[in-house]
N, C-alpha and C positions, 0 to 999 in steps of 0.2 A: 635609599640604604643597600646595602652590597646584596645580593641573592644570585647562588647558581642556576644555571638554565634550567633545571627542574624545577628550583624553587620558582621561578618566573611564571613557569609552566602552569604549576598549581597556584599561584595568585591570579594568573588573568581566566583561570577556570574560574575561580571564585568572582572576580570582578561581573563576569556574566552569569552568574547565580547557578551554576553548575554544581549541583550536590551529588549527581551520579555519573561515573564514567564506567563503558563496559571494554575487556581487553585481554589481554594474553602477555606475560612477561617474557622475556629473552636477554641475550647478552648485551647485545646494543640500547637495551632500555631499562636495565640496571639502575642507573642513576635516577631515571624516573619515576620507576616502581620504589625506590628507598625513599623517595619523599614523599609519595603516596601513603607509605606506611606511616610518614610522619605526620600529615594531613589526615588520618584516616578518619578522625572523627568530624571532620567539616566535608570531605570529597568519599562517598560510599563506590568502593569499586567492587563490581561483579565480574567475578572471574567465569568466562565460559570454557567451553571444551576444545573449540577452534575457534578461529578468528574469525571465521566466516560467521558463523554464530553469535558473534561480537559484534559485526556489522551490523547484522540483522536485528538485534537486540537494541541498539540504538538508532535505528531507524523505527523500530515500532514504538521505541520508547517517544519518540517526538509523534508519531501517529495518533498514540494515548492521550500525552498531556499537552501538547503545542509548544513542550521545550525543546530545544536543539540537541541533538542525541550526539556523543562524545564516544569516540572508539580508539584505541592505542592499541599498538601492536610492535615487535621489534623490527629489526631489520629481514631481508631477503625474504624468503618462504612466510615468515609471520606477514609481512607489508603485504606480498602477493594473495597470501590467502583472505586478506578484504577485498580483493577486488571486484568479485561477485558483487559482494554487500553494498559497495560503492554504486557500483552499474545500477545495480535494482532502484536504491536511492536516488540515482541522477533520472532513471526513465520516471520516476513518479515525482520529481520534484520533492525530494525529502532533505530537507538542511540539515545537515552531519557535517561534523568537524572531525576527519580522520587524523590521528596524528600517529607517525612513525617515526620510531629513533632509527638512526643509519648509522654504518662504520665510521670511522673517526674520518675528520675531512682529511689527514695525509695519505689516507689508503681508499679515499673514493678513484673510482676508475683503474682500480689495480685487479680485478676479480678478486677481491677481499672475500674473507669468509663470511657467507651470509648477506653477500654485498649486491644491490640492485638498486637501479635506478628507479624506483618507485614513480617520481613526478613523470618519469617519461612512460612509465606503463599504463598512468591512471591520465594522462592529457585529456584522451577523447570522452573520459566519464566523470570528469568534475566541473565544475564552471570554474574553477581556478586551482593552481596548487603552487605550494611554495617549497623551495630548497633552502634552510637555513643552516648554514655553515659559520656564520657570526654571531654570538652571543649578544651582541646588541641589536642585533634585528629582530631578535625573536619574540620579543613583546607586542612589536609592533605588527609582524607577520600573525600572529596569533588573533589579536584584537581584527586585524582587517580579513581574517578567515571566518569569524563569526558575522562578521556584517555583509561580507559577500553572499555567506550560504542563505542568511536572510531577509535579502534583498529581492526586490523584483520576483522574477520567477525562481523560487527556491531549490536550491540542490547542494551536495556534498561538495566539501571542500578539504583537499589533504595539505598536511605540513609536516614535512619531511625533514627531521634533526638530526645533525649527525652528533655522535656519542661524544666528541670533546665539550661542543656546546651545550650540552646537560651537564656538564661538571663544571665549564668555566663561569666566574664569577663578573658583574657586573651591575650597573646602577637600576636599581628599579625604584618605579615612581607609580604609585595605585593612579589609577585613571578610569573614567568613567568608559560603560560599551559607546564604540563608536554611531554615532547616528546613521542610521541605513539609508540609502540611496532613494531620492525621490522618486515613486511612480509615475509615468507618465500621465499627465492628464487628460481625457476625451475631451475636445471640444463643445461647445455648446449648440453648435450647430449640428453637429454629429447625434447628439441623443436626440435634438428633436426631430432629426429625420427620421430615428429609428421608433421614436412615439409615433411618428406620424403612420411609419408602416405597419407598425402593430395596432394599432388604433381603426385602420383601413381593412386588416384582416380579417376574412371569416373563417378559416382555419389556420391558426398560429399553434404551432408548439416550440415548448422549450425544450433545447436539448444540452444538458448542463452534464460538467464532471466535476474532475478533482479542484476545479480553481475555485469552485464554490465552497468547496470544503476550505481550501487553505486562504480564501480570505474573509473565512466566516460570516457567509454572504446568505446564510437560513433563514434568516428572519425576512429579510428584503425577497429573496426567492419568493417566501410562503407568501408576501403580500403579491407580489406579480401575478401571480398564479390566480389569488381571489379576487383581486379588481379587476383583471381582465380575464377571467374566468379562462384559462389556457389551461391546455394539458401538458405534461411535462414527463421528459423520459432522460434517463440519467444512464452514465458508462456505469461500467465495473467498479471505474473510481470514485464514484459518489453514490454507492451503494449504501442503503440505511439514511439517506438523508430525508427522504421522504416517509412518513408514515406509510404504511402498509394500508390502512383505511380510507387514505384522501382521495378522492373520486377523481381529482385531477391527477394523480398518479400512472405512468401508465407501464412503469417497469423498466427495466434495463433492455438497454437498445442491442442491436449488432447480430454477431453470427450467432449467439445463444440468447438474443434477447427475447421479448415475449412476443407474442404476436399483434397486441396492443400498441406497443410502443413502434415496429417497423411498419405497420400498418398506417399509424396516422403522420410517421414521418414523409412516407411515399405519395400520401393522401394530401399533405399542408399544403400549403398557399405561401406558407412564412415559417421559416425555420430560424429561430433564434439561438447561437449557439455559446453558451456563458462556459468560459473555463475550459474547454474541450478543443482539443486537435485535429478531430477527424480521422482516428486511427483506421488502420488497415481491418479492424475485426470490428468497425463497426460501419465504417463507408466500406463493403467486400469490393463493390463497383462504383469507385470515385467518379464516374463519370454518370452514373443514373440514379447516385444518391441524393433524395428530395429532389426529383427531376422535375415536379411543378412548382416548386417553390425557392421564391426570393430567401437567397441565405445570409444571414447576418453573422457575424463572428466577432466576439468580445474575447480579447485575450491581451493580457499582460507580455506576451512573450512574441512582438512580431516577426520571429521567425518561422511562426506557426500558421501566419496567415496565408493561405491560397498553395499552402504547401502540398497537402494531400488533398482538398476540394477547393475548386475557386470557389469562392463567395461574391455576390455582390454589391456587400457593405460590410467593412470591418472597423473594429474599433480596437485601439490598444489603450487599454484602462486594466486597473484592476478591478474584478467584477462588483465587489463589494461598492466602489465608490461611483461606478456606473449604475448601478441599481438605484441607491439614493439619490441621485440627480434626474434617473428616468422617471421613477414613479410618481412625481407628482403629475405630470405628462400624459400619464396613462388613462383613458376613459374608462371608468365603471361601467362595466356591462355584461350581458349574457349572452353566451355562446351556447346556449342549452342545447342545439342542436348537432353540435359537433362534440360537446360535451358526452352526450349520449349514445352517440356512434361511437367513440371510443369506449364507452363503459360496455357496449355490446361486444366488441373486438375483444376484449378483457375476459369475454365468457365462453371465447373459441375453446373447446375441448383439446388437450394435448395430452395423446396416452402413448405408449411406445408399446408396440405389438411385440416387441420382445420379450418384453418384462413376464414374469412367471416366478419371482423372488417374494420371502414373507415379511422382508424388511426394507421397506422404501425409502431411497437416500432422502426426498422430499420430507418423511412422516420425521426421520430422525431428525433434521432442521428446524421444521416445526415445534416438534416438541421438547427438545434441548432449548429452544428460546422461551417458549411457553411456561417452561418447569423452573428456568433459574428464577433464585432467590436474590438476584441483586439486578441493576440495569447492567445487561452483556456488553463485552467487548468483544467482536467477533474476529477472529483470526482465521486467516487461511490458506493455504499452499497454493499450489497449481496444477490443476488438471480437472477431472470431472467434479469431483466433489468442489471445486471453487464454484463453479458455474452451479450447482444444486442451492448451495449456500445462498450466492446471489439471487438466484432465481426462487428461493423459499422461505426469504426471511419474512416475517409477518410482522414486525415492530410497529407500533401505534407511535411510539417516540421517536425519535431521531438518536440513531446508535454509532458507534465508532466500528467499522469495518475496515480491518486491514488486510491487504492483499498485496501480491507484487502484479500490478495491473500490466506495465509496459515492457519488462523483460521478462516476466512468466516463469520467475526463477524457482524450480523445484528445490525443497529443503528450505526453504524463508521461514515456514512457519513457527517454526518450536522456539529459534532465536526470536522472530518478534512477539511471540507471546509472553516470552520472559521479559521482554523490554519493554512492554504492557503492564505485563502484573507487575513490577519493581515497581514503574512509575504509576500506576493506578490502584494501590492496593485495596480501595473500596470498591471497587467493580471487581465483578465476575470475566474471568477471560475464558470461551471456549476456544478450543482450536479444534478446527474442520482438516482434516487431512486422508490423503490416501495411502495406501501401504507402498504404492511406489516411493510417494514422493517423504514419507517416513522413515522411510530405510537410508534418506539422504540425510537428515535433522536429528534421529532420534540419540544421538550421543549426548544432546544437550539435556537428555532427561537430569544426567549426574548434576545439570546447571539448576535445575527446577525443584529438585529434592535438596541440593544444600542450601538454595535460598527458600526454603520450603514453599512455594508457590502454589498457589491454590487454581491451578491451570488444568481443567479440562480436557483432555485430548480425545477428540472423537475420531477412529479411524475407520474409515468407509474402505473396507477391505475386501475386494475382489478378485486378488490373486494375478490382476492384469496392469500394466501400465493404459489406465482404462481412456484416456482422449484419445490415446494413438490407437488403441484396439478398437475404438468406434470408427473411426477413421476406415481402419483396415475392413472392419465388416462392412461401411455402407460404399466404399471406392474399391475397395482393395480385392472383393471376391474373397473375403475371409481368409487374407494370407497372412496369418499371426506372426512375422518374423518379428522375432525379439522382445514381444509384450508378453508372452502369459508366463510370468515371471518363475514358476515352480519353487517357490521358497517354501521353507518351512518353519519358519520363524515363529514363536509363540509368542506373544505379546502379549499374554497374562501372566507368563514365568520370567519373560524378559523384565517385566515390570518388577516384580517380586525382586530380582536380580540388582535393580538399578534402585530399590529401597522404596518404592513407591506402589501405589495401588492398584490392581489392575483387573479389570472385568471383561466377561466376553456376552456380547446378545445376537440371538438370531433370528428374534421376533420381536415386533412392537412392543407386545405384552414385557416383554423382558428388558428392553431396555428402558422405558417407562421407569421399571421397579429398579433395576441400575442405576438409573441418572438420580432417582430420589437418594440413593445411597451415595453415589458421588458428590453429592451439593452437603453432604455432613462430613466429607471426608478434612482433614487438616492437611494442607498439601496435596501434591499433585496428580491427578488419576490418570488413568489410560483406558477407554472403552472400545473393543476392538468388535466394531459393527459387520456382521457379516452379510453382504451384499451380493445381489445377481450377476457375474460376471458380463452379462447381454446389455443389462440395462444402458440406454443411453439417456444421452443431457436432450433434451428436445425442448422447444423450438431449434431448429439447425440451419443457419443457410449456409451452405458451399462457398467457398473461396470466391470471388467474382461474381457471385450471385448475386440476385436482388429479393426482393420480397416474393416475387413470384415463383422463385426454386425453394421456398421454406419447406423444411419437413417438418411436421408435425406428430405423425405415427409411424 
């Protein structure tokens, strides 16, 4: 049948079971939005306050639901406003299809109004991108975009469509989604070698990251830990995967990781890295990282092998497939002495000597999670509050933890929380954010209100750019250059102006009472939590340091 390019776009979205998109209209995208109006009974469009918020919402939507996030924007500034969200998704391997409208083909390259070469801009931060200036190419480009975004190591793909294509007629025939590209398969001898190394090890540690989440390998991971009696540490991207009460859980590793995690890696004789890339926030001194251990890296992306840390053995494989084939070869045994040692490290006291406040960030996190009436989805922005959220989560069951790990995008959280709440209306979404980060994304409050999303936003308000302030305290002799905000924003009054409910807490007792009220509110809530400005995130290992340089008080 004959359809316009915009109708082809809508039909291809339906082919891929897309029922929700995020975005913002504009002149070049008018034809697309006219068709979305006609398809509104099949495809829900969530209008955000800003295109960056829409990109983060598509990102959060995937992380909460496992369904590809889709974001739509117009040409020029609309397209460039997606860039930070696309880069965030790229760094964290999040499948997203970004669809941008451009000026008509006859105006391309003429510096036309709101023209930008968005494929050129996004080339380094997408898995692939398409420029479509022929309507007969549109359906295939869109179908391929979904396949590429979800094949192998996942990531964002951009499709830029000229305005004349969105109006032109073409023949459309419905098709099934393209089969994903096959993942590389590990050789039997490689898996046998890894199993042998694990079985011979006395002090092994599993170090796992976002690849375990992406491959849905939680059950297999737990079976490996149990069968081999092996402790495990996670990256920020894999926060919430293991329950707090799991005796083999060491917590987060790295710059602000736990004492137990960092000491276990330092003393291990074998480190099995699953779906993780040895980032500079984990291997702060790559030449000394796990220096006593044989290191094995299992990753889907060959480019990550030996990129940051040289390993003794690498396996290119999907984590889940690797673990399924590895498990039968693992000997069931007890490593009681090693586990007991890690449990002792878990008891190492960590207390900030600067802290003099009445409301501790750790108490905020643990109280909010404990009191939540539904299985929560945790969303954070970037900064001290992000680390406190990761450190103080005490979930018994696995939970979803949405955060910008690789790019460290301040302003990520509100958009991501909106995407999570839209995609998972049966879950409680708790957003942790600092006052600095919140000023970068609070405009999306209007979206949360218009969609009536029950997001509880907890603002850890210390009046400073906390993480940079902390570094200036420790390493720059308290020269607080541009980190003391001196802002007069009244978040409670501002909440009322946006049409949502706002509270303020200065003590733990006040927070407990307020949070109980927040759970009963039908719609978004802000809680302004006043915390001590000198409170630091501890432990802390400086850049280039090792476990011997860890600051714990």
